TIMITOR-887925 format. One record per residue: residue number from 1; x, y, z of N, C-alpha, C in turn; residue in one letter; chain. Coordinates in Angstrom, 3 decimals, always signed. Example, Ala and Ser with C-alpha at 12.3 -4.5 7.8 and 13.67 -1.06 7.14 Angstrom:
BEGIN
{r 1; {+13.190; -5.690; +7.800}; {+12.300; -4.500; +7.800}; {+13.200; -3.300; +7.800}; A; A} {r 2; {+12.850; -2.250; +7.080}; {+13.670; -1.060; +7.140}; {+12.900; +0.030; +7.870}; S; A} 
END
This chain:
BEGIN
{r 1; {+112.843; +144.744; +75.881}; {+112.195; +144.637; +74.574}; {+112.641; +145.758; +73.656}; M; A} {r 2; {+112.905; +146.957; +74.250}; {+113.357; +148.082; +73.455}; {+114.662; +147.779; +72.752}; R; A} {r 3; {+115.607; +147.158; +73.456}; {+116.905; +146.827; +72.862}; {+116.728; +145.794; +71.754}; I; A} {r 4; {+115.899; +144.788; +71.991}; {+115.670; +143.751; +70.981}; {+115.069; +144.353; +69.723}; I; A} {r 5; {+114.072; +145.205; +69.886}; {+113.427; +145.802; +68.728}; {+114.407; +146.621; +67.909}; A; A} {r 6; {+115.236; +147.393; +68.582}; {+116.219; +148.200; +67.857}; {+117.207; +147.322; +67.110}; C; A} {r 7; {+117.628; +146.219; +67.735}; {+118.585; +145.329; +67.088}; {+118.002; +144.680; +65.856}; G; A} {r 8; {+116.746; +144.255; +65.933}; {+116.120; +143.599; +64.796}; {+115.950; +144.547; +63.627}; L; A} {r 9; {+115.685; +145.791; +63.903}; {+115.547; +146.749; +62.817}; {+116.889; +147.168; +62.256}; L; A} {r 10; {+117.963; +146.782; +62.913}; {+119.321; +147.003; +62.407}; {+119.580; +148.462; +62.073}; A; A} {r 11; {+119.059; +149.331; +62.926}; {+119.328; +150.741; +62.743}; {+118.524; +151.397; +61.646}; G; A} {r 12; {+117.567; +150.676; +61.048}; {+116.808; +151.271; +59.951}; {+115.915; +152.396; +60.435}; A; A} {r 13; {+115.487; +152.338; +61.679}; {+114.691; +153.426; +62.222}; {+115.628; +154.485; +62.757}; L; A} {r 14; {+115.521; +155.685; +62.252}; {+116.362; +156.771; +62.729}; {+116.117; +156.970; +64.213}; A; A} {r 15; {+117.206; +157.093; +64.965}; {+117.100; +157.315; +66.390}; {+116.832; +156.061; +67.187}; G; A} {r 16; {+117.064; +154.901; +66.600}; {+116.740; +153.651; +67.291}; {+117.542; +153.478; +68.560}; C; A} {r 17; {+118.695; +154.047; +68.627}; {+119.490; +153.888; +69.835}; {+119.319; +155.010; +70.811}; G; A} {r 18; {+118.545; +156.036; +70.431}; {+118.485; +157.182; +71.301}; {+117.074; +157.595; +71.644}; G; A} {r 19; {+116.474; +158.504; +70.817}; {+115.174; +159.074; +71.134}; {+114.094; +158.022; +71.225}; G; A} {r 20; {+113.036; +158.368; +71.973}; {+111.973; +157.386; +72.195}; {+110.936; +157.372; +71.094}; T; A} {r 21; {+110.839; +158.445; +70.307}; {+109.770; +158.516; +69.309}; {+109.857; +157.378; +68.311}; A; A} {r 22; {+111.061; +157.117; +67.770}; {+111.209; +156.065; +66.766}; {+110.961; +154.701; +67.364}; A; A} {r 23; {+111.429; +154.502; +68.624}; {+111.268; +153.202; +69.261}; {+109.795; +152.920; +69.523}; V; A} {r 24; {+109.029; +153.973; +69.914}; {+107.617; +153.769; +70.166}; {+106.881; +153.340; +68.900}; E; A} {r 25; {+107.429; +153.658; +67.730}; {+106.796; +153.288; +66.484}; {+107.064; +151.864; +66.060}; G; A} {r 26; {+107.962; +151.176; +66.741}; {+108.282; +149.798; +66.378}; {+107.109; +148.881; +66.721}; V; A} {r 27; {+106.667; +148.106; +65.745}; {+105.607; +147.126; +65.954}; {+106.283; +145.776; +66.175}; D; A} {r 28; {+106.493; +145.442; +67.436}; {+107.236; +144.231; +67.770}; {+106.517; +142.980; +67.274}; V; A} {r 29; {+105.191; +142.991; +67.343}; {+104.428; +141.833; +66.865}; {+104.604; +141.645; +65.359}; Q; A} {r 30; {+104.564; +142.758; +64.613}; {+104.768; +142.676; +63.165}; {+106.177; +142.210; +62.839}; A; A} {r 31; {+107.145; +142.679; +63.621}; {+108.530; +142.246; +63.427}; {+108.653; +140.735; +63.566}; L; A} {r 32; {+108.077; +140.205; +64.640}; {+108.145; +138.763; +64.876}; {+107.438; +137.999; +63.760}; A; A} {r 33; {+106.319; +138.531; +63.294}; {+105.570; +137.868; +62.229}; {+106.369; +137.821; +60.935}; Q; A} {r 34; {+107.021; +138.936; +60.593}; {+107.825; +138.972; +59.368}; {+108.981; +137.986; +59.432}; M; A} {r 35; {+109.647; +137.943; +60.568}; {+110.776; +137.024; +60.709}; {+110.312; +135.577; +60.618}; R; A} {r 36; {+109.129; +135.294; +61.148}; {+108.584; +133.931; +61.055}; {+108.251; +133.582; +59.621}; E; A} {r 37; {+107.672; +134.547; +58.885}; {+107.317; +134.318; +57.484}; {+108.542; +133.905; +56.679}; I; A} {r 38; {+109.664; +134.591; +56.911}; {+110.874; +134.321; +56.142}; {+111.666; +133.130; +56.676}; L; A} {r 39; {+111.392; +132.731; +57.923}; {+112.150; +131.635; +58.526}; {+111.544; +130.265; +58.219}; S; A} {r 40; {+110.212; +130.197; +58.203}; {+109.606; +128.905; +57.923}; {+109.771; +128.594; +56.437}; K; A} {r 41; {+109.658; +127.346; +56.084}; {+109.920; +126.940; +54.709}; {+108.973; +127.647; +53.746}; E; A} {r 42; {+109.489; +128.530; +52.902}; {+108.621; +129.237; +51.956}; {+108.281; +128.353; +50.764}; P; A} {r 43; {+107.136; +128.606; +50.154}; {+106.719; +127.849; +48.973}; {+107.229; +128.558; +47.723}; R; A} {r 44; {+108.535; +128.448; +47.518}; {+109.165; +129.065; +46.353}; {+109.094; +128.114; +45.158}; L; A} {r 45; {+109.294; +128.612; +43.943}; {+109.273; +127.736; +42.765}; {+110.311; +126.620; +42.861}; P; A} {r 46; {+110.102; +125.554; +42.106}; {+111.045; +124.432; +42.076}; {+112.443; +124.934; +41.731}; D; A} {r 47; {+113.432; +124.372; +42.407}; {+114.814; +124.745; +42.149}; {+115.380; +125.708; +43.163}; G; A} {r 48; {+114.528; +126.247; +44.035}; {+115.009; +127.144; +45.076}; {+115.030; +126.435; +46.418}; F; A} {r 49; {+116.126; +126.616; +47.126}; {+116.245; +126.036; +48.458}; {+115.288; +126.739; +49.408}; S; A} {r 50; {+114.583; +125.979; +50.254}; {+113.703; +126.614; +51.232}; {+114.473; +127.140; +52.447}; P; A} {r 51; {+115.778; +126.883; +52.482}; {+116.569; +127.290; +53.654}; {+116.905; +128.772; +53.588}; R; A} {r 52; {+116.477; +129.483; +54.603}; {+116.723; +130.919; +54.657}; {+118.202; +131.206; +54.885}; R; A} {r 53; {+118.731; +132.191; +54.147}; {+120.097; +132.658; +54.346}; {+120.079; +134.142; +54.691}; E; A} {r 54; {+121.250; +134.697; +54.906}; {+121.348; +136.100; +55.287}; {+120.724; +137.006; +54.224}; Q; A} {r 55; {+120.356; +138.209; +54.646}; {+119.780; +139.177; +53.725}; {+120.694; +139.387; +52.527}; A; A} {r 56; {+120.092; +139.568; +51.361}; {+120.837; +139.757; +50.116}; {+121.642; +141.043; +50.155}; W; A} {r 57; {+122.838; +140.970; +49.589}; {+123.668; +142.147; +49.413}; {+124.135; +142.185; +47.967}; R; A} {r 58; {+124.017; +143.337; +47.301}; {+124.474; +143.410; +45.910}; {+125.971; +143.164; +45.823}; P; A} {r 59; {+126.433; +142.446; +44.793}; {+127.866; +142.157; +44.641}; {+128.626; +143.325; +44.030}; P; A} {r 60; {+128.080; +144.509; +44.144}; {+128.708; +145.722; +43.619}; {+128.180; +146.899; +44.438}; F; A} {r 61; {+128.866; +148.008; +44.366}; {+128.411; +149.229; +45.026}; {+127.985; +150.222; +43.958}; T; A} {r 62; {+126.698; +150.462; +43.889}; {+126.169; +151.382; +42.875}; {+126.485; +152.814; +43.273}; A; A} {r 63; {+127.100; +153.547; +42.353}; {+127.429; +154.942; +42.636}; {+126.181; +155.819; +42.615}; A; A} {r 64; {+125.206; +155.463; +41.797}; {+124.003; +156.255; +41.655}; {+123.071; +156.024; +42.841}; D; A} {r 65; {+122.642; +157.097; +43.506}; {+121.816; +156.950; +44.704}; {+120.444; +156.371; +44.381}; R; A} {r 66; {+119.931; +156.622; +43.178}; {+118.650; +156.043; +42.790}; {+118.743; +154.524; +42.696}; N; A} {r 67; {+119.814; +154.035; +42.090}; {+120.012; +152.582; +41.984}; {+120.189; +151.961; +43.359}; C; A} {r 68; {+120.932; +152.632; +44.226}; {+121.124; +152.121; +45.587}; {+119.797; +152.026; +46.323}; R; A} {r 69; {+118.976; +153.048; +46.206}; {+117.691; +153.059; +46.910}; {+116.810; +151.897; +46.480}; A; A} {r 70; {+116.792; +151.619; +45.183}; {+115.957; +150.544; +44.657}; {+116.435; +149.186; +45.155}; V; A} {r 71; {+117.752; +148.980; +45.187}; {+118.305; +147.675; +45.561}; {+118.363; +147.481; +47.074}; L; A} {r 72; {+118.478; +148.561; +47.829}; {+118.635; +148.448; +49.280}; {+117.438; +147.782; +49.948}; D; A} {r 73; {+116.238; +148.051; +49.443}; {+115.043; +147.543; +50.113}; {+115.028; +146.021; +50.188}; A; A} {r 74; {+115.508; +145.351; +49.144}; {+115.521; +143.881; +49.139}; {+116.549; +143.319; +50.110}; A; A} {r 75; {+117.490; +144.150; +50.533}; {+118.505; +143.715; +51.486}; {+118.212; +144.103; +52.916}; G; A} {r 76; {+116.965; +144.526; +53.189}; {+116.609; +144.879; +54.554}; {+116.954; +146.304; +54.921}; G; A} {r 77; {+117.097; +147.156; +53.914}; {+117.397; +148.563; +54.176}; {+116.371; +149.420; +53.442}; R; A} {r 78; {+115.105; +149.190; +53.767}; {+114.006; +149.923; +53.147}; {+113.999; +151.370; +53.636}; A; A} {r 79; {+113.300; +152.263; +52.932}; {+113.202; +153.654; +53.387}; {+112.734; +153.725; +54.844}; P; A} {r 80; {+113.350; +154.603; +55.617}; {+113.158; +154.594; +57.066}; {+111.953; +155.393; +57.547}; A; A} {r 81; {+111.448; +156.353; +56.762}; {+110.369; +157.218; +57.236}; {+109.108; +156.413; +57.563}; R; A} {r 82; {+108.675; +156.492; +58.825}; {+107.459; +155.824; +59.308}; {+107.562; +154.301; +59.281}; A; A} {r 83; {+108.770; +153.767; +59.171}; {+108.971; +152.310; +59.177}; {+108.678; +151.757; +60.571}; L; A} {r 84; {+107.848; +150.723; +60.647}; {+107.519; +150.119; +61.938}; {+108.074; +148.708; +62.090}; T; A} {r 85; {+108.384; +148.030; +60.979}; {+108.948; +146.678; +61.061}; {+109.525; +146.305; +59.704}; A; A} {r 86; {+110.632; +145.547; +59.720}; {+111.154; +145.005; +58.465}; {+112.006; +143.777; +58.731}; Q; A} {r 87; {+112.074; +142.928; +57.719}; {+112.889; +141.719; +57.782}; {+113.322; +141.379; +56.368}; A; A} {r 88; {+114.435; +140.662; +56.236}; {+114.953; +140.311; +54.908}; {+115.658; +138.966; +54.968}; A; A} {r 89; {+115.673; +138.288; +53.833}; {+116.338; +136.986; +53.727}; {+116.669; +136.742; +52.259}; A; A} {r 90; {+117.488; +135.711; +52.016}; {+117.783; +135.301; +50.647}; {+117.716; +133.781; +50.557}; S; A} {r 91; {+117.517; +133.288; +49.326}; {+117.400; +131.855; +49.078}; {+118.145; +131.531; +47.790}; Y; A} {r 92; {+118.838; +130.409; +47.774}; {+119.639; +130.016; +46.625}; {+118.805; +129.256; +45.597}; Q; A} {r 93; {+119.079; +129.541; +44.309}; {+118.466; +128.797; +43.225}; {+119.439; +127.787; +42.651}; G; A} {r 94; {+118.983; +126.979; +41.680}; {+119.830; +125.914; +41.151}; {+120.573; +126.299; +39.878}; D; A} {r 95; {+120.389; +127.529; +39.388}; {+121.144; +128.002; +38.240}; {+122.435; +128.676; +38.712}; E; A} {r 96; {+123.381; +128.860; +37.795}; {+124.662; +129.477; +38.144}; {+124.445; +130.895; +38.653}; L; A} {r 97; {+124.846; +131.139; +39.905}; {+124.716; +132.465; +40.480}; {+123.291; +132.883; +40.778}; G; A} {r 98; {+122.357; +131.920; +40.761}; {+120.957; +132.286; +40.965}; {+120.648; +132.450; +42.451}; E; A} {r 99; {+119.987; +133.539; +42.759}; {+119.630; +133.858; +44.131}; {+118.409; +134.768; +44.117}; Q; A} {r 100; {+117.580; +134.629; +45.143}; {+116.480; +135.572; +45.307}; {+116.630; +136.242; +46.667}; V; A} {r 101; {+116.567; +137.562; +46.658}; {+116.590; +138.319; +47.900}; {+115.217; +138.904; +48.147}; G; A} {r 102; {+114.751; +138.807; +49.381}; {+113.403; +139.250; +49.734}; {+113.477; +140.222; +50.905}; V; A} {r 103; {+112.800; +141.344; +50.784}; {+112.684; +142.297; +51.877}; {+111.229; +142.636; +52.128}; G; A} {r 104; {+110.827; +142.639; +53.392}; {+109.474; +143.024; +53.787}; {+109.581; +144.226; +54.720}; L; A} {r 105; {+108.774; +145.248; +54.476}; {+108.798; +146.445; +55.316}; {+107.382; +146.943; +55.522}; A; A} {r 106; {+107.040; +147.217; +56.775}; {+105.697; +147.713; +57.094}; {+105.793; +149.159; +57.575}; R; A} {r 107; {+104.793; +149.955; +57.179}; {+104.816; +151.384; +57.465}; {+103.545; +151.845; +58.164}; Y; A} {r 108; {+103.692; +152.936; +58.906}; {+102.544; +153.554; +59.568}; {+101.743; +154.364; +58.553}; A; A} {r 109; {+100.438; +154.469; +58.807}; {+99.583; +155.289; +57.962}; {+99.627; +154.869; +56.507}; G; A} {r 110; {+99.713; +155.876; +55.635}; {+99.749; +155.619; +54.190}; {+101.156; +155.780; +53.627}; S; A} {r 111; {+102.171; +155.697; +54.493}; {+103.544; +155.949; +54.053}; {+104.036; +154.944; +53.024}; E; A} {r 112; {+103.506; +153.713; +53.046}; {+103.938; +152.715; +52.059}; {+103.635; +153.202; +50.642}; A; A} {r 113; {+102.510; +153.888; +50.460}; {+102.165; +154.416; +49.140}; {+103.178; +155.460; +48.694}; E; A} {r 114; {+103.551; +156.332; +49.623}; {+104.541; +157.348; +49.279}; {+105.887; +156.753; +48.946}; G; A} {r 115; {+106.276; +155.738; +49.687}; {+107.592; +155.135; +49.456}; {+107.657; +154.408; +48.119}; H; A} {r 116; {+106.600; +153.676; +47.758}; {+106.688; +152.965; +46.476}; {+106.646; +153.959; +45.321}; I; A} {r 117; {+105.974; +155.088; +45.512}; {+105.991; +156.120; +44.471}; {+107.404; +156.684; +44.314}; A; A} {r 118; {+108.077; +156.928; +45.436}; {+109.446; +157.445; +45.389}; {+110.398; +156.428; +44.764}; E; A} {r 119; {+110.220; +155.154; +45.127}; {+111.099; +154.119; +44.583}; {+110.825; +153.893; +43.100}; L; A} {r 120; {+109.593; +154.075; +42.675}; {+109.275; +153.969; +41.249}; {+110.025; +155.037; +40.461}; S; A} {r 121; {+110.055; +156.241; +40.993}; {+110.798; +157.317; +40.330}; {+112.291; +157.025; +40.337}; R; A} {r 122; {+112.768; +156.456; +41.443}; {+114.194; +156.108; +41.523}; {+114.557; +155.046; +40.493}; A; A} {r 123; {+113.671; +154.076; +40.307}; {+113.923; +153.028; +39.317}; {+113.963; +153.619; +37.913}; L; A} {r 124; {+113.065; +154.524; +37.624}; {+113.058; +155.185; +36.311}; {+114.360; +155.947; +36.081}; E; A} {r 125; {+114.902; +156.522; +37.166}; {+116.117; +157.325; +37.052}; {+117.387; +156.485; +37.061}; A; A} {r 126; {+117.276; +155.205; +37.448}; {+118.448; +154.322; +37.504}; {+118.689; +153.739; +36.109}; C; A} {r 127; {+119.364; +154.510; +35.286}; {+119.572; +154.109; +33.888}; {+120.618; +153.005; +33.749}; R; A} {r 128; {+121.640; +153.058; +34.587}; {+122.741; +152.090; +34.482}; {+123.501; +152.045; +35.791}; A; A} {r 129; {+124.166; +150.919; +36.023}; {+125.024; +150.743; +37.192}; {+126.451; +150.540; +36.710}; V; A} {r 130; {+127.343; +151.333; +37.236}; {+128.773; +151.163; +36.949}; {+129.513; +151.016; +38.266}; R; A} {r 131; {+130.408; +150.045; +38.324}; {+131.210; +149.830; +39.524}; {+132.551; +149.252; +39.088}; A; A} {r 132; {+133.583; +150.076; +39.096}; {+134.881; +149.611; +38.634}; {+134.890; +149.458; +37.123}; G; A} {r 133; {+135.925; +148.818; +36.619}; {+136.077; +148.702; +35.171}; {+135.349; +147.507; +34.576}; S; A} {r 134; {+134.984; +146.521; +35.398}; {+134.391; +145.303; +34.848}; {+132.920; +145.121; +35.136}; G; A} {r 135; {+132.280; +146.121; +35.736}; {+130.865; +146.004; +36.074}; {+130.079; +147.136; +35.433}; T; A} {r 136; {+129.172; +146.770; +34.546}; {+128.318; +147.740; +33.871}; {+126.999; +147.071; +33.540}; H; A} {r 137; {+125.929; +147.547; +34.148}; {+124.600; +146.977; +33.956}; {+123.659; +148.065; +33.477}; L; A} {r 138; {+122.900; +147.766; +32.440}; {+121.906; +148.713; +31.940}; {+120.513; +148.288; +32.404}; R; A} {r 139; {+119.683; +149.275; +32.671}; {+118.363; +149.020; +33.236}; {+117.267; +149.114; +32.183}; T; A} {r 140; {+116.365; +148.143; +32.204}; {+115.155; +148.161; +31.382}; {+113.949; +148.016; +32.299}; T; A} {r 141; {+112.968; +148.894; +32.161}; {+111.764; +148.805; +32.984}; {+110.913; +147.632; +32.519}; I; A} {r 142; {+110.416; +146.852; +33.477}; {+109.595; +145.679; +33.177}; {+108.142; +145.947; +33.550}; L; A} {r 143; {+107.195; +145.569; +32.703}; {+105.782; +145.723; +33.071}; {+105.400; +144.679; +34.120}; P; A} {r 144; {+104.809; +145.123; +35.212}; {+104.352; +144.228; +36.279}; {+102.871; +144.495; +36.486}; I; A} {r 145; {+102.043; +143.486; +36.229}; {+100.597; +143.683; +36.324}; {+99.977; +142.662; +37.276}; R; A} {r 146; {+98.852; +143.067; +37.844}; {+98.020; +142.171; +38.661}; {+98.795; +141.582; +39.831}; D; A} {r 147; {+99.541; +142.448; +40.520}; {+100.269; +142.025; +41.723}; {+99.940; +142.987; +42.850}; V; A} {r 148; {+99.385; +142.457; +43.937}; {+99.086; +143.252; +45.117}; {+98.325; +144.518; +44.725}; A; A} {r 149; {+98.590; +145.636; +45.415}; {+97.908; +146.891; +45.104}; {+98.589; +147.637; +43.966}; D; A} {r 150; {+99.904; +147.522; +43.892}; {+100.666; +148.152; +42.811}; {+102.070; +147.562; +42.824}; E; A} {r 151; {+102.732; +147.607; +41.672}; {+104.070; +147.037; +41.584}; {+104.826; +147.654; +40.416}; A; A} {r 152; {+106.137; +147.720; +40.557}; {+107.029; +148.198; +39.495}; {+108.238; +147.260; +39.451}; V; A} {r 153; {+108.865; +147.179; +38.288}; {+110.008; +146.284; +38.171}; {+110.987; +146.725; +37.099}; G; A} {r 154; {+112.172; +146.181; +37.176}; {+113.183; +146.479; +36.180}; {+114.181; +145.337; +36.062}; G; A} {r 155; {+114.880; +145.313; +34.944}; {+115.930; +144.325; +34.706}; {+117.253; +145.058; +34.519}; E; A} {r 156; {+118.270; +144.633; +35.264}; {+119.626; +145.153; +35.105}; {+120.450; +144.057; +34.455}; L; A} {r 157; {+120.974; +144.334; +33.271}; {+121.692; +143.296; +32.512}; {+123.003; +143.855; +31.983}; R; A} {r 158; {+124.034; +143.013; +32.046}; {+125.332; +143.429; +31.512}; {+126.451; +142.566; +32.041}; G; A} {r 159; {+127.484; +143.217; +32.569}; {+128.674; +142.518; +33.046}; {+128.907; +142.795; +34.529}; Q; A} {r 160; {+129.239; +141.731; +35.271}; {+129.637; +141.844; +36.666}; {+131.068; +141.331; +36.776}; L; A} {r 161; {+131.993; +142.217; +37.038}; {+133.406; +141.850; +37.090}; {+133.847; +141.126; +35.821}; N; A} {r 162; {+133.274; +141.541; +34.686}; {+133.644; +140.971; +33.400}; {+132.843; +139.758; +32.984}; G; A} {r 163; {+131.939; +139.273; +33.832}; {+131.139; +138.090; +33.522}; {+129.679; +138.491; +33.289}; Y; A} {r 164; {+128.960; +137.737; +32.446}; {+127.544; +138.049; +32.217}; {+126.760; +137.988; +33.527}; P; A} {r 165; {+125.845; +138.929; +33.678}; {+125.084; +139.000; +34.924}; {+123.750; +139.680; +34.647}; Y; A} {r 166; {+122.698; +139.149; +35.248}; {+121.365; +139.730; +35.115}; {+120.705; +139.786; +36.485}; T; A} {r 167; {+119.983; +140.868; +36.720}; {+119.293; +141.056; +37.994}; {+117.919; +141.660; +37.717}; L; A} {r 168; {+116.878; +140.950; +38.120}; {+115.524; +141.505; +38.093}; {+115.213; +142.072; +39.467}; D; A} {r 169; {+114.612; +143.243; +39.514}; {+114.200; +143.848; +40.784}; {+112.733; +144.227; +40.678}; V; A} {r 170; {+111.959; +143.879; +41.710}; {+110.537; +144.188; +41.734}; {+110.174; +144.768; +43.095}; V; A} {r 171; {+109.369; +145.805; +43.079}; {+108.857; +146.434; +44.290}; {+107.337; +146.409; +44.220}; L; A} {r 172; {+106.691; +145.882; +45.249}; {+105.235; +145.793; +45.264}; {+104.708; +146.304; +46.600}; A; A} {r 173; {+103.506; +146.863; +46.562}; {+102.866; +147.313; +47.796}; {+101.567; +146.550; +48.014}; R; A} {r 174; {+101.425; +146.021; +49.216}; {+100.177; +145.388; +49.616}; {+99.730; +146.063; +50.915}; S; A} {r 175; {+98.774; +146.949; +50.805}; {+98.332; +147.687; +51.977}; {+99.456; +148.532; +52.544}; G; A} {r 176; {+99.802; +148.297; +53.794}; {+100.854; +149.071; +54.451}; {+102.227; +148.414; +54.364}; D; A} {r 177; {+102.346; +147.370; +53.533}; {+103.594; +146.605; +53.456}; {+104.253; +146.752; +52.088}; T; A} {r 178; {+105.544; +147.018; +52.107}; {+106.353; +147.079; +50.894}; {+107.099; +145.755; +50.746}; L; A} {r 179; {+106.910; +145.094; +49.615}; {+107.578; +143.832; +49.312}; {+108.633; +144.108; +48.247}; V; A} {r 180; {+109.883; +143.779; +48.549}; {+110.982; +144.016; +47.608}; {+111.644; +142.687; +47.269}; S; A} {r 181; {+111.963; +142.511; +45.991}; {+112.527; +141.236; +45.532}; {+113.590; +141.490; +44.482}; L; A} {r 182; {+114.703; +140.772; +44.584}; {+115.687; +140.724; +43.510}; {+115.914; +139.269; +43.135}; V; A} {r 183; {+116.064; +139.027; +41.837}; {+116.316; +137.683; +41.314}; {+117.529; +137.775; +40.412}; H; A} {r 184; {+118.613; +137.103; +40.791}; {+119.882; +137.267; +40.088}; {+120.347; +135.965; +39.448}; T; A} {r 185; {+121.200; +136.104; +38.436}; {+121.797; +134.939; +37.788}; {+123.010; +135.368; +36.978}; S; A} {r 186; {+123.987; +134.470; +36.860}; {+125.128; +134.714; +35.987}; {+124.775; +134.390; +34.536}; M; A} {r 187; {+123.590; +133.835; +34.330}; {+123.097; +133.563; +32.973}; {+121.865; +134.434; +32.752}; A; A} {r 188; {+120.962; +134.007; +31.901}; {+119.718; +134.742; +31.691}; {+118.787; +134.541; +32.886}; E; A} {r 189; {+118.068; +135.569; +33.242}; {+117.020; +135.447; +34.254}; {+115.697; +135.245; +33.527}; V; A} {r 190; {+115.002; +134.187; +33.872}; {+113.721; +133.874; +33.250}; {+112.650; +134.780; +33.862}; D; A} {r 191; {+112.044; +135.684; +33.076}; {+111.036; +136.576; +33.633}; {+109.846; +135.840; +34.228}; P; A} {r 192; {+109.512; +134.683; +33.653}; {+108.405; +133.903; +34.197}; {+108.747; +133.392; +35.593}; Q; A} {r 193; {+110.015; +133.010; +35.776}; {+110.461; +132.537; +37.091}; {+110.454; +133.684; +38.099}; R; A} {r 194; {+110.843; +134.873; +37.647}; {+110.777; +136.040; +38.530}; {+109.344; +136.295; +38.959}; T; A} {r 195; {+108.411; +136.177; +38.025}; {+107.005; +136.390; +38.357}; {+106.506; +135.335; +39.343}; R; A} {r 196; {+106.932; +134.090; +39.153}; {+106.544; +133.039; +40.091}; {+107.080; +133.335; +41.493}; Q; A} {r 197; {+108.320; +133.818; +41.544}; {+108.908; +134.195; +42.832}; {+108.122; +135.332; +43.475}; L; A} {r 198; {+107.793; +136.341; +42.669}; {+107.051; +137.474; +43.192}; {+105.706; +137.046; +43.747}; L; A} {r 199; {+104.988; +136.227; +42.987}; {+103.673; +135.760; +43.465}; {+103.815; +134.992; +44.780}; D; A} {r 200; {+104.865; +134.165; +44.883}; {+105.087; +133.376; +46.091}; {+105.389; +134.284; +47.281}; A; A} {r 201; {+106.221; +135.289; +47.054}; {+106.618; +136.188; +48.147}; {+105.436; +137.042; +48.602}; V; A} {r 202; {+104.638; +137.532; +47.654}; {+103.472; +138.331; +48.020}; {+102.480; +137.475; +48.816}; V; A} {r 203; {+102.314; +136.213; +48.416}; {+101.442; +135.327; +49.192}; {+101.974; +135.141; +50.602}; R; A} {r 204; {+103.292; +134.991; +50.728}; {+103.905; +134.859; +52.048}; {+103.626; +136.094; +52.909}; M; A} {r 205; {+103.771; +137.260; +52.293}; {+103.656; +138.512; +53.034}; {+102.221; +138.832; +53.438}; A; A} {r 206; {+101.264; +138.323; +52.689}; {+99.866; +138.697; +52.936}; {+99.052; +137.560; +53.536}; T; A} {r 207; {+99.702; +136.439; +53.797}; {+98.964; +135.278; +54.364}; {+98.423; +135.592; +55.757}; A; A} 
END
């Protein structure tokens, strides 16, 4: 079971292959529950495939560590301190380049509160993303209200390899669980659709 738990966390827990302290912190039951939540057909808004795909990966490498930290959580690479379980998946939408990436991470004690506070500061500091000559996205903070215990969000808009690209990112905390979501499109991203996705994902995580 120790080997399985370490593999599922994909190295997110420091010392997963070695010391026993990190492994003892793995909540195998929570891990299985998260994977089931993302594997069964989710009730996403119309136009999204219910078929789970691999964890989302940004189509660019952000040089800024704050931007990387904010985007990593939705791809299954949430902050590692006190992490006990995490899972991630993505689902395709029906618009050009539309995709939603979902990350769930559970923490011991009150660490989820500390992590979302840190990620909120990172989002504020992520002014723009530059990657090569054809990728430049500027960040705008989005107001997120009445979601879980607390939530923050932002929109990254500009050019991806010379083509129009928009990415909404939202981080929400529900108790000891951090919910991370990205909603991408090669056209405009509908903020209402992002909110519908967020509500659906939070319901999935807290059911």
